[in-house]
N, C-alpha and C positions, 0 to 999 in steps of 0.2 A: 159901520166900524171899519177902520183901516189899521194896518200894521206895516211896519217897515221891513222890507225884505233884506235880510243880512246873510250874505252867502256863507261866510265861515261859521256863523252861529248855527244856521240851519243845516249845514253840511254834517255836523256832528250831532244834531238833534232833530231827527226826522219827525218824531212824534209831536213835538211842539209845532212844527211847521204844518203838518197835516191837520192837527186840531184847529189851528188858527185859520187855515184855508176853508174850513167848514162853515164858518160864520162871519168871516171878514174878508175884505179886499186888500190886495197888496199894493204898496207904494214902492217905487224904485226898481221894480222887476225889469222894466224895459231898458233901464240903464245898464243892468247886469247883462242883459242879452247883447246890447251894443258892445259892452266891454269884452264879452266872449268872442264875438266876431272880430273885433280889433285885435285881440290876443292871438287868434288863429292866423290872421293876416300877417302880423309881425313875425310869428314863429315860422310860418312857411316861407316867408320872404327871407328870413335869416338863414334858414336851412338851404334854400336855393342859392343864395349868394355865397354860402360857404362851399357849395358843391354837392350837396346831398341829392342824389337822383339825377345828376346831370353828366353822367359818364359819356353820353353821346357827343358832348361838346369837346371832349379831350382831343380827338384827332384834328379838329379844326384849330384848336389852340396850338397844337404842335406844328401844323402846316404853316403857321405864320399869317393866315388870312385874318388880319386884325378887324377889318370892317365887318366881315361875315360873322366873326366870333362875337363882336359887340352886339350885332343885331340879334343873334340867336340867344345871347345872354338876356337881352331885354325881353324877347319873346318867352324865354324860359321863366323869367321872373313873373311876367304877366300871367302865364299859365299856372304858376304856383299859387299866386294870389287868388285867381279864379277858383282853383281847386280847393283852397282853404275855405272860401265862402260856401262852395257846394258841400264840402265835407261837414262843416258846422251846421248848415241848414238841414242837411239830411238827418244827422243824428239828433238835432234839436226838434225838428218838426216832423220829418219823415218817420223816424222810429217811434215817436210819440203817437203818430197816426196809426201805425201798424199795431202798437200795443193797445190803442183805443179800440180798434176793430176786433182784436183777438180776446180782449179781457172785459170790454164794456166799461172800463174805468173812464172817468171824465177826462176829456182831451186836454182841457186847460191845465189840470193838475199834472198830467203826464208831461206837458211841456216844462213845467217846473222841475219835475224829476229829471228830464233829459238835459236841462241846463247843468245840473250837477254831473250827470253822466258824461256829457261832452267835455266839461272841464276836466274830469278825471282822465279822459282819453288824450286831451291836449297836454295835460301835465306829464303823462307818461311819455309822449313824444318829446317834450322838452327835456325830460331826464335822459332819454336816449341820445338826444342831440348834444346835451352837455357831456355825456360819455364820449361821443365822437370827438368833440372839441378837445377833451383832455387827452385822448389817445392819439389824436392827430390823423385819424383815418375813419372812414365810414364803411359799414358793411351792409349788405342787402337784407340782413336779418337783425332783429332786435335782441339785444342781450337780456331783455326782460321777458322773453318769450321762449317757447320750445323750439324756435327756429335754429339756433346754434347747435342744440343737441341733435335735432333731426338731420342737420347737414353733415353730421359726423358719421352717420350710418345709412342714410337714405340717399338714393341716386335719382329719385324722381323729383324734379323741380316743383311739380304741383303739390306734393305732400309737404315739401319744405315751406312753400309759400303758405299753405293751409295752416300748418302747425305754428308758423311764425305769427299768426293772428291770435293764437291762444296764449295770452300773456298774463302778467300780474294785473294789468289794467282791466283785462277781460273778466278776471275773477272778481275784482272790486265792483265792476259794473253789474255783473249778475247778482252779487250780494246786495248791492244798493237798490237795484230795481225790484228785486224780490221783496225786500223788507218794506220799501216804500209802498208798493202796490198792495201788499198784505194789509197795510194800515188803512188804505183807502177801501179795500175790499176784504173785510175780515173773514168772509166765508170762502175766499179763494183757497183751493187745496193744492195738492201736488201738481195738478195740471198747470198751474201758473209757473212753477219752476221749469217744467218741460217746455212751455211756450217761450220763456226767456232764453233757455239754453238753445232751443231750436233756432231762434232768431240769430243768436251769436254764431252758431254753426253754419247757417245759411250765408251769413255775411262773410265768414271766413272762407267758405267754398267759393263765393263770388270773387273775393280778392285773389284766391289761389288760381282761379281760371284767368283772371285778368293778368296775373303775373306770367302766364304762359304766352301772352301776346308779345311779339318782338317789337315793343314800342320804340326802342332806341333805333332799330333798323328802319322802321317805318318813318320815324322822325327825320332820319338822315336822307332817306330816299325822297320823302315828300318835299323837304325844304332845300336840300342841297345835293341830292343824288344825281340830278341831271345838270349840275352847274358846269361839269367838265366836258360835257358832250358838245362837240362843235358841229 
């Protein structure tokens, strides 16, 4: 038995999807995965071309070094595309593997779950990017997270980066994962919710720690810091 995988239909009807996966094989899922990766590449490329996350290039643009600026823009775009592929692959396959090991749910079904989850995360990024486009400026924190609120009264960058990862998208992901896995594993109790929340907190901590690394300074020193030394 086969059934056609329809993203929007099953996004809103998890029960039907999990019931069909129990006794049938899906058609069209690989195309949805390919579309997810393509959407991520396009989104990250557009954000990079608009200037999100490329503040390190501003001094080069002001200096008038056109050839150096053009080269670094190309490198920045390539890095953004590579990161989009890694980001999508991690959330699609990596998180599915972690959930599989922690819950014993079937890995193939968790990949289906993570397709929806990754789409939610990319959609949130698209909404934030649209907000930046409308406002004409980008901020290091997401308006859909606790980041802006945290930046008003906290002075520790780590906490701001950490709270910036706790967003509307995070809440939707937790709810979606919990409901989906409960349908796969009816006997899963509160421990499932703590596992899902724990994964989100650990990922937020990892991003917070990464935000403390002076990547822009390292980028400048690595590629162009020694260019003026004679």
